[in-house]
C-alpha positions in Angstrom: 9.7 21.1 -9.8 12.8 20.2 -7.8 13.9 16.6 -7.2 12.9 17.0 -3.5 9.5 18.2 -4.5 9.0 15.3 -6.9 10.2 12.9 -4.2 7.7 14.3 -1.6 4.9 14.2 -4.2 5.4 10.5 -4.9 5.8 9.7 -1.2 2.6 11.6 -0.4 0.8 9.6 -3.2 2.0 6.3 -1.8 1.0 7.3 1.7 -2.5 8.0 0.4 -2.5 4.6 -1.4 -1.6 3.0 2.0 -4.3 4.9 3.8 -6.8 3.5 1.2 -5.2 0.0 1.6 -5.7 0.3 5.4 -9.4 1.0 4.9 -9.7 -1.9 2.5 -7.9 -4.2 4.9 -10.1 -3.2 7.8 -13.3 -3.8 5.7 -12.1 -7.2 4.6 -11.0 -8.2 8.1 -14.4 -7.2 9.5 -16.1 -9.3 6.8 -13.8 -12.2 7.4 -15.1 -12.5 11.0 -18.6 -13.5 9.7 -17.5 -15.5 6.6 -17.3 -19.2 6.3 -16.0 -21.7 3.7 -15.2 -20.5 0.2 -16.2 -16.9 1.0 -13.7 -16.8 3.9 -11.0 -18.1 1.7 -11.7 -15.4 -0.9 -11.7 -12.7 1.7 -8.4 -14.0 3.2 -6.9 -13.9 -0.3 -8.0 -10.3 -0.8 -6.4 -9.5 2.6 -3.2 -11.1 1.5 -3.2 -9.0 -1.7 -3.9 -5.7 0.0 -1.2 -6.5 2.6 1.3 -7.2 -0.1 0.4 -4.0 -2.0 0.8 -2.0 1.2 4.2 -3.6 2.0 5.4 -2.8 -1.5 4.4 0.8 -1.1 6.2 1.0 2.2 9.3 -0.4 0.6 9.1 2.1 -2.2 8.7 5.0 0.3 11.8 3.8 2.1 13.8 3.8 -1.1 12.5 7.2 -2.1 13.5 8.6 1.3 17.0 7.1 0.9 17.4 8.8 -2.5 17.9 5.4 -4.2 15.3 6.2 -6.8 16.3 9.7 -7.5 17.3 8.8 -11.1 13.7 7.7 -11.6 12.5 11.2 -10.9 14.8 13.1 -13.3 
C-alpha cells in the first residue's frame, strides 16, 4: 500500500468517525431540548465530549492532508 493510499484510508476512517459523531450530536441535541436539571447537564456534557472528539478528528484530517503525519504511516 502506498503512502497516499494509507493517508486516504485513515482520512476516510476519520471522516466516517465524524459522520457517526454528527449523528450522536444530533441525537443528544434533540434530547437536550426536552431535558431539565441534572439530565440536561449530563446531556450537555456528552455534547461537549462529542464536539471535542469531532474537532480532534478534523485537526488530524488536516494534518494528514498536509503530509505532516506521513512518518506515522511508514
